[in-house]
Every structure is written in structure tokens, then in C-alpha cells.
N, C-alpha and C positions, 0 to 999 in steps of 0.2 A: 444569455452570463446571470448567473445567480445575483443575489445583495452581498454589495461586498460590508463586511459589518466594522468598527474605528476599533482599531485595539485594542481599548478601554476594559469595551463589555466582552471580551472573548479572554481576559486574562492577561494578556500581552503588555511590555513597557515599552514605549516607544522608543526608538537612541534618539539620542541627538546628534545634529546634522557632523558637530565634529569630531563625532565615529563614526566614522561611513568611511570607509578605506576602496578606495576606487584605485579598483587595478586591468591593464588589456591581457588578458588570458594568452598561454603561449601560444605557440601555432602549433603545437605536440597538441592540447585538447583535442584544436579542433581535428587533428586527425585519427580519433580515439578508431574510428570504427572505421574508418579509409571511407569508399566512395555511397555506404550503404546512409550514411549520415554527414548534411549537410548543416555547416555553424553560417547563421544569417550579419551582418555585420553588426544589426547592433545587440546581440547576443555572443560575441565576440569579447564584449565591455560586462564585466561581472561586478556589482556590489555587495559588498560585507559587509554583515552590521554585526555588533555583536548584541542580542536581544536579555531580556526575561521573560520565562512567562508563568506564572498564576499555577499551581498545578491540586489535587487536594490536602495536597504533605507538602504544600510549599513553595517555594519559589526558582526554579530552572534559570537555571544562565547557560545561556545556546548559540548557536553564530547563526548565520540567513545569509544567505547565497542565491542573489537574479540577478537574470540579465540588467542593464539598465531604462530599457522599456519593454513595454508589452507583457503579458497575460499567461502564466507558462504552467504548464501542471506541476502539481507542487510533491516534491519528495524528503520522507525524514530518513536520514542515515542511524542506525543505531553501536556508534559504538567498543570495541571492542574494550578487552579490562583492563587498558592503559585508561579508557576518555575521553575522553575532545582536546587533541592538544594540537599543537600546528597539521602536525601528518594528512592530522582527521580534514584541517580544513583549504590546506592545500592539496594534496592528495585524491579525494574523493567530492570537499563542498561546492568549491573553488572552479576545478573539472568541468563535476559533471553540473554546474549549473553554467558555465557554455556554451554548453550540448541545447540551450533552451529550458532550462529546469527550474523553480523556484528553491528552495534547498535549505533544510532547515537540521543544525545537528546541533544535537541536547549534551549536555552535562549528565550521563547516565549518574551519576556520583553527589550528583545538585544535595542530596536527605545530609551529606557526609561532610561536603568540601566544594566549593571554589574549583573550574577546568584554568588551568591542567593543575592536574592534583601531581603527576608526572614529570620532569625534566625531560629533555630531548636525551640527555645523556643515561639517565633512571631506565628509560625506557630499553635502551643501546644494552647498558649494562645489565638490567634486569637479570636474573637466572631461575631458571619456575625450582631447579635444584635445593637450593638454598633456602632454608625454613623459615630465615628472618624475612626472605622476601613475601613470597610463599605468604606468612603472617599480615600485607600488609593492606591484600587483594578484601579479605576477609567480611570485613568493615564497611568498607566499599561496597563487597556485591551484596552484600547483604541483606539489606534495606531494600532493593530491584529485583530480591526474589522473597519477597515475601506473599505470598498471594497476591491477589489485586494488583499492587500494587506497578505496576509492569502496565496491564491494560489503564489503570488509571491515568497512566503520564500520557503514554498512546494518547488517549483518548482527547487530552491537552494539545496537545505536543499536535495534532492531525487539526482542534479544532485554532491551535493559532496557524495554521496557514492557510487555514477555509477565512477565513480572517483577513489574509494580506490580501490589496489590491492587484498584487506582480502576478496571483497564484487565479489560475480558473478553474471557476467550479465547473466548467464544464468538459472537464475532464477528471478519474479517476488519479488520485493519487500511487504514491510508489512508496517503497519501504524494504531498505537497507541492512545484512547489519552485519559484521565480519564476528565472529568466536564466538561470546557470549551475546553476541547480536544480533547471531542465526536463529535461537528459541525466540526474540524480540524481536523480530519479522513473524512469524506464526503466531503469536502472540495477539502481535497487534493485526493480522489479517484479519481471526476470529474475533476479537472486538470491533469493529468498526468493516463488513463484510460487504456492506452495500458501497462501505465511502474506498473502499485498499481494492485499487485494479492492479498490480503488479508487486510481488513479495521477491525477495532474490537473497538466499545464506550463504556467504563465501568462510567453507572450515568454517559451519556453525557447532559449538560443542551441549552437545546434553538436548537434540534433536530427538533422540531415541532414549527413553528410558524404561524400566521396569516396575515406576512408576504413577501411580493412577492419574498424577498433569504428570504425564510425559508429552512436547509441543509436540509431538507425533499424530494423536489422539484428537488434537480439535480441526482436526483437516475437514471432517463434514459440517465446518462451519465457516468454512471457508472457498470466498467465491472468487477470488484470487488466482490472476500464472505464477507459478511459484516455477524458481530457478534455486537448485541446489546443489553448488560447484561440491565437491569433501576433500579434501587432503590425502592424498595417500596415507602419509602416519597417520589418523583416524582410522582411515579402514583398516588399515591391520589393525591398529588397537582392536577395532569393533566391525568386523566386518562383515555382519550380518546387518548394521545398521542401514543400509542403502538403499537394501533392501527392500525393509519393514517403509522405506518413505517412498521408494514407489509401485509399492500394494498397497498406501494412504494415502498416497496426493496421483492419483492414478494419468493425470491432465499433464505432473509437472515435470521439466527436467530437472532428473538426477542422474550427476556424471562426475566419478571420483578420477583426477587427476592426477594423471602420471609423475611419480617422484615427486609426491610435494610434502612440504611443510606444511602443518599447524601451521597457520602467521602467512600464510605463503604470499597473499595479497599485498598485505602491508608495509611499505614500505622501512620502518622504521623497526622493523622487528628484529626483537636479539638477535645475535648467530643463533647454531645447534652448539649444541657444547666440545663436538669434532673442530670445533669453525666453520664450519658449513654455513652459508646467508642459507636461512628462512626464508628473506621473501625473491621471487623468479619474478623477474619481470614481464620472458613474455608469457609463462600463466595468466602472470598479474592483466597482461592483456588483451588476453583472449575473455579474460574473464568479462574487462568490462563491453568486449564485442557482444560476449551473449549482452549482459544487462543491460543498455542502451538497445539487442535488437530484442529484447522483450517487453521493453520501459517502452519504443515506438506501437510496438505490436495493442499493448494492451492500456496504455491511456493515452489511446490518437482519441 
């Protein structure tokens, strides 16, 4: 195993003990993937810590989750357009850590505001059809979309993971993203091809564009195993994107999830205009199964 480095040498600010929150992960977390995955007693107790990470552009606030003992593969999670919030802590960070991973969920909007940027009520009532609602997203997402910013962030976040004693340097790192996080997964895998072993995009937006900086064009730089699960509503709007992804990432798993809306993996997504639920638990569970299988294979 590689030599561990003190947090302060990699730009991380270790939290004080009182900020630590221990909890026993729910039984459901252990049963994510059925018989294909087992969770030890040590892994069932997860430590959650709020951390600060120095990046070239400032200090990013983030949540860090890991089993209470041992070293484990690291995972970087990129949130959707509503950022780091309770849902991403519980449904993704804690749940994945209970499977035996050391998981970092940063606030992607740290350049503009501390997390959470949106309250749970604001997320559930958000309307993308409302110009005033959409206007809130621009100042948050804009800085992250500037050339090079996402890549610099990714390098800082992976550096933080590699500096932690609970992260195994003998294993590759995984990264997963939701909605706007999908392209960030691709950029992370391309920026750190020798460190990232697996990348997964769930209803990722803007993966294929007609611009010279389209994320799919980064495929030749990527060595990681890739998974792209596409929302049916996104496929309807951009029916050729899945084919472009399949051509660009020859060995990737690219699937359209029948009957799903953009955002179907995230439990607190606002409902559709007709009142239909955006979140689809059966499809979200299937996504977890595929994600766990990818990580088990590529991060071993």
C-alpha cells in the first residue's frame, strides 16, 4: 500500500472529533445488490465527516464517508444541479460507504456558496419551467463550467482521497455523477486516467454536444470502465446521443432506461408537470446494482 500523506499536505482540513457523526447503516444498504455483494460488520458502521479541501480556486466544502475500520477504494461523487444536500449524503454517500468504500461528495458550487445551496423544500418544489427558478442555477453552474475548472477540482478531490488513511492506494478510484455530474465524471476520468478505474453517469446531461469540448470527445484519454444509464426522456430529446456514446466508448455499458425521466435516480427530485414522480425506485435500485458490479470489477 502506498504511503499515506497528512491531510494538510494535500490541502485538506481535518475536522475536529465533535463534528463526526457515526451511525449504523440501514439493512437496506447491505442488500443493495443481493447475493452479488456482501457487507462485513466493520463496513456496516459508517463514519460521516464534514471536510474542507483546498483547490486552485478556493476552499471546497464536502462530506466524507467511510467504514469505521480498514482501508477501502475511494469514490468521488458529483452531485446534480441542486448540489450537496441531505439526499446526496444519505442516499449516495452513506449508502455507498456501507458497501465498503471511502466516499467524497463535494459541494460543486463552492466558488459561489456553501452547501446546502437549496433546501429540501426548494428542491422538491423547483420548477425548471419557471424562469426565476432557472435563473438561480446560472451563477452556481457557470464557474464550474469554465474551461479547466472541473478538471482542477477533480485533481484536488482525488488528491484528498489519496491522502486519507482509510483510502487504499492499491485500488483504483471510482467516480459517479448525476445529471450535470455525468459530464464531470467523464472529465475526471480523462484528467486522471491512471487513477480512475471506473466512471458511471446517471441521466447525465450534455454528454454529447456539437461543440469542440463535448465530453464524449475525451473518450480516447480514458482508461476507466464506463457506465452510462440514460433517461428515456433525454433519449427522446437527443436520440442519437446514445449511439455516439457507444461509438466513442467502445467497451462502455450504455443503456436507455425505459420509461424514466431525467433525474430518475435521485429521491428528492421535483415531480413532473403532470404530478408524475420523477424518481423511480425500481430503476434507481437497478442502477445501484449495475454500479456495484462495475466497482467490484474495476476497483478490485
